[in-house]
N, C-alpha and C positions, 0 to 999 in steps of 0.2 A: 788450174790449167789458165785460168782466163787471165789472170795476170801475167802470166809467162809471155803469153801470147801478146797482150797489149804492151809491153815491154818489148818483146824482139821486135814487131811493128812500127815502136815509135820510138823508144828510149833507145836500142841498141844504132850502132854505126850504120848499120844498113837501112835503118827507121827513120833517122837524120832528125829527129824531134820537129816532127813537122806540120802542119796545124790538124783541125778536130775535122774538117772536109775530106782531106786526104787520107787519112785513118781510118775513117768510116770508108770511104770506100776500098779500099785494102781490104777491110773486114767483112763488108756487105757480099765482094764476090769471092772471099775462103770459108766463112767461118758462118754459126748462126746459132744465139743462145738467148733467151729470154732478159729482155732489158737490155742488149746490147749497144743500142744507141745512146739510153742514159750511162752507162759504164765507160764508153768510148770519151764523151764528152765531160766528164767526170775527171777520169785518165787526166787528159791534157790539161784540164784546169787546176789539177793538183801537182803537175810536172815541176818542183823546183828549179830543174835545168831551166826548162823553157821561160818560168817565171822570170830566172835572173839575168835574161839575154833578151827576150819579145815586151813587147809595149801590147797591151790588148786593149781596145777602145779609144777614148780621148784619153789624153793625159791630165792628171791632175791639174788642176790652175782652182785658186783661190779664188775669191773676189778682192779687188782692190779697196783698202784700206787708205783713204787721204790723209795727209798730214797738213792741216791749215794752223797756221801762227797769228797771233794778233799784233804785234807790234816789232819793228826794225831789231837785229841781232839777238831777235828771243831764244833762236835755235839756229847752229850754224850746224855745215856738215865741212869735212875734211877728206882728202885723196891724196894719193902720190900718184904723180903721171911720171912714166921710164921704165925704163932706163932712154932717154935718147943719146943721138950722139956726142960728144962730149966737145965743149965749147972751148975757148981760148982762156974764157975764166975757170976752167975747171967745172962748170956746170953738169949735172946728167937727169935730174931730174927734177919736176916742179910739185911745190904745194901748191894743190889748188881747196879755197876757201870760200863756200857760198853761205851767202844769208838765204833761208829761206822764205819769210818776207819779203823784202824788196828784190829779191834776186840776184843784189850787186854781191860781184866775184870778183875775189882778188888770186893770182897765180903768182909764186914767188919760184925763181930759179934756185934750186941746190946743188952743192957737190956729189952730197950721199942722200939719204935716206935713214938715219941714224936717229934713234928717239931725243937723243939732245940737241941736235940741227934741227928737227921738227919743230920741240917745244921751245927753244930758242927764237926761231923765226916767228911762231906764233904767237909768242907773250911781245913781241918787240914789235912786228909790224901790224899786229890785228888787235889783239888784246891791250896795247898800252894807245893805240888811235881810237878804235870803236868800242873800247870797253868789254868786262867779260861778260860773254852768254849765259844765258840760265841754261842752255844743253848743247851739247856737242854732240855729233852722231858723227860716226867713223865706220870701216872696214875694222876686219881683223890682224891687220897688218903688225908685224913683232915689235913694229915704234908705238903703235897706239895701244898697243895692250901691255908697253912697259912698266915697269914701276915708277920710272921716272914719270910719264905721261900722267898715271894714276895720281900722281901726290899731288901735282900740279891743276889737276881739275877737283882733287881736295880740297889745295888750300886755296881756291877760289869759288868752292861753294860750286861748280857747275858740275850737271847731272850728265854723265858719259853715254850713250847707248850706242850698239855696233850693229852690224848686218849679221845675219847667219851666214854659215859657212856655204859657198859656190850658190851666194844670190847677190850678185849686184844689183839686180832691182829694188832693193830694200834702201841704195844710197842715189835714188831715181834723176834726184837734182844734179850732182854731179858727176854722173855716170854720162847723163844727156848733156851737160856743159863741157866735158874732156872730148867728147866726139866733136863737138862746135870748136873748140881751139886747135887741136889738133888738125882740123880742116883748114884753120884760119893759118895757119903755119906753114903746111906743107906749101900753100901757093907763093909765099915772098922770101922761104929761106933762100940762099944761094942752093949751090949744084953740091956742095961738099956738105951742106944740114947743119954746119956748126955754128951757124948766127942767131939761132931760135931765141937765144937768152935776151939779146938785144933788140927782138922784136915784140918781144911778151908787153910792154908797157902802150904800145901802138894799138896791138890787136886788140886787149883790154879794152883802151877806150872806145872800139868800135864798138864792143860787144856792151859795155854800159850805157852808149848814146843809144843803143838801139830798143825799139818796143819788147816788151816780152808778152807772149803769148796771156801767160796765166796773169797776170796782173794788168794789162792794157795802159802800161807807163814803161819808161825808160827807166831800171835802176836809178841812174843819175836825179832823176826827176822827184821817184817815190825818197830819196833820203836829203835833198835840196831844196824839193820846191820846185825847182825851174829847170830848163833844158842846157846841159854843156853847150859852150862854144864852142863849137868845132874849127878847123882851117879853112872851111869854105866859108863860115858865116864870117870869119875877118878877112878875106879876099874882097868876097861881093857884098859884104854891109848886108848879109839879110837879118830880120827878125828885127824888134826894137828893145831895146834894154832897158826895163822900168826904173825908174831914180826915184830916189829917197830923199828926204830932206835930214834927217837924223836916223841914227842907231835905233832908236824906239819903234819910228814908223815902219824900219824894215823888219824890227823883229816881232811887231804885232802882226805885219801882211805876211809873213812866213810862217809865221803862227797858224792863221787861217788855213794861206793853202796846204799846208803838210796834213794838217787835219783835213781839210776834203780829202786830199789824196788815198793818205793812209784810209779812210772809209770807202771810197770808189777802190781801192786795190782790195780790201777785205771782201766787200759784195764780188768784185771779179774774181777773186778767186776760190771762193765759194761756188758761181757759176760754173768756172772751168772745172772744178774739182768733179761737180756733180756730174757734167760731160764726159771725162774720161773716165770716169767709174761705170757710168753707163755703157760705154761703147767697150769697155774694159772686161765686163761683166758679161758679154753677150757670149762668151765662150766658157763661161764658169764650169768647172767639174769637181764640187765640192762636198767634202761629207766631214763630219767629226770621228775622231777616235777615242775610244775609252781607255782608260789605264786598262795594262795588262793585255792590251790586242798586240797582235805578231804584225808587223811591219816590213815591205823591204824598203832599200834607201838606195837612190839613185846614185852609181856610182862613176863620180865626175873626175876623180883622183885618177893622174896620170903618173905611169912609171916609166922610169928609164928602161929602155931595151924591151918595151910592152906595145902592140901596135894599138892603139885606140880602137882601130876597126874591128878587132878580132878580138876585144876584151868585152865582158861580160856587163850590162848596165846596170845592174842593179845586186846588191849584197845585203847577205842576212841570213836567219830573222832577227830583228830587232824587237825588242818589247818595249810599248810604251809606257814610260813611269809617271810622266805628268805633263798635263797641259797647260800651256804656260799663258800662252794668248786664241785668239781664232785662228790663226794662222801656223804658231811654234809647237813645237813637242819637246821634251825633251825624251831621251830615249837609249835604251841600252842594249846592247852585241849581246844575245843569248851562249855567244863563242867565248866572247874573249872578257865579257863585263864590263868592256869601258862605256863611259856615256858621253853622250853628244847631243847638242840642241840642233835641230833642223827644222825648214819651213816646209809647210805640206805639200807646195809644190814637188819636193824631190822625196815624196815615199808613197804607196801605193800597201793597197791590204796583201798580207801571206795568209798565202790558202794553205791548211796543214793538212800534208797526205792522209787521208783516212783507208786505201786499199793496203790491205796486209802484204806488207813487202812494196809497194808500191812508191815508195819514196823515202827521206827522213824527214823530220823526224816523224815517226810513227805513232799516231793520238787514237786508238782505239779503230773497231773496223767497221764495216757500211752497216746499217741500218736495213739494207738489202742484200745479203753479202750475195757474190757472184756466183754462179752456177762453176762448179770445179776448181773454188778458190781454196777448199781443203783439200790437199793432195793423203789419197787413202793409201796404206800399206803398199809394198814393192806390187805394181801390176803391170802386166804387160797390156799394150792397146792394139789391137789391131783390128781393121775393118771386119765386119760380119756381112752377111744377106743385103742387100737394098733393098728399098723398099720408094715407092712415089709417095713423098709425102703433100700435103696442102698448104701451103705456106698462109703462114697468120698475118708477116709482118709487109704483105704487097707483093713479094716475090713472085713470080709466074712462071711454069714451063720450068721449072729447075729442078735437079737432083739433088736430093738432101740425103748424105748418105749417115745415116744414125750409127756413134762407134761405141761399143760397148767393150767390157772391160773382164779379159780373160785370167781370172785368176793364177796366181802362182802357186805351186802346190805348197803349203805347210805356212802360205803369208798371211794367211785370213780375210783374204780380201772376198767380196760379193762375189753370188754367182752369176753366170750371164743368166741373159731373159732365155725366157723357155719359147719352143718354138710357136709356141702357142701366142705367146706375145703376154704371158703373164710378167710382173715385175720379178727383178731379180730380189732375192731377201736381202736384206741390210746384214752389214758385217757385224761382226761383235764390238766391232770400235764405232759404230756409227757414222763410218764415213758415206756419205751420198755419192750415188752411182754420177757418173759425168752425165751432163746433159748440155755438153758444148758436140755441135753439128758441125760436118766438115762438107762445105759447099765444092760438087763436082761442076765440069759444063755439061748442060744437057743438051749432047749430042751422046753421051756416055748409056750404054744399053745397059737396063737394070733385070735381073736374073729375079725369079720369083714374082 
């Protein structure tokens, strides 16, 4: 009886899957049974439909894990920006390559984003100019996950890492630069927006000659030991160009400058990372998941013909197979068996419904079964004589009509309580008598 009432007032169309407080008010004004508040809270907490759509409490948020490098070109990040309006040179995409240490960034215009095009430009324009990096970090684009790109990394002994799905923050260096690049281009492109590839070298010069907050230096100075000569320096003859007698003198001078700059960059990056982590971790809502636990996964995929605003926010359940790092987990779908790697911020705990018939999957029963959980054999229920009952849960001036069960002849159901108030005998099947009470308005009169 209790699951039926909870289902009708919460799960049915006229219940609307509203929150705990609204369901409590509906129950409070209509029914009573011992422990009803706990049952209502548990029913809502274990409702799989609510869990797949709603968010309860602060969103999952893992602590920040800063990435600090020790020298230029040790670790680089790649990303494809586009598609953009096609230019007269048939370019539609931008390959962005950034160095984690110096923040030196390159932007190459591309006609397409195929794996062979990306690999060719990366090899000729970056690796042949600056050397092969120790590691490369990309997203999960098909061009970066292709066999050709994997072979390039293998041949040059470059370790390749990738972001987790729907987690662009994992490639924060490039994602933040993309915003800056688009902002600069938008201010200088023509009305038809088809000359952006011709503007790339100039806006990149502006970026490389600007001080980066994480290093305290311009990317140009970190790599070359001095500031770039800008057009304004030529026109107004600003700055003093240091002169050297011999090449050895210049090399010796640059070695000292670059060594000092690199040490300063390391210290500045550490301080900046600590500050960023301190600010980011203020809103951390973090926990560890163990192998075998069930979780929901945030549903961020978009399907054609499906309105995102009416789409369920989570899908599941998924079972945790392996903890790959502090924030990455390998999980498996309980329905299809497919595996995937997800970031902690995209998952939340899955509460297995324990009410009998309260949802799926079923996993045992309640430690304290609610009254009326088991339905006795065919019984007809009708109200008997009413009597005033003192409320044990703070309800005053309330009429509570006790409902008893009238057995159907031959059904084996228990007999009703006697007029003296003696309890009705139990049936042969051992089914309990109902303890669900129906509340009536206080204006009703009671007989007896």
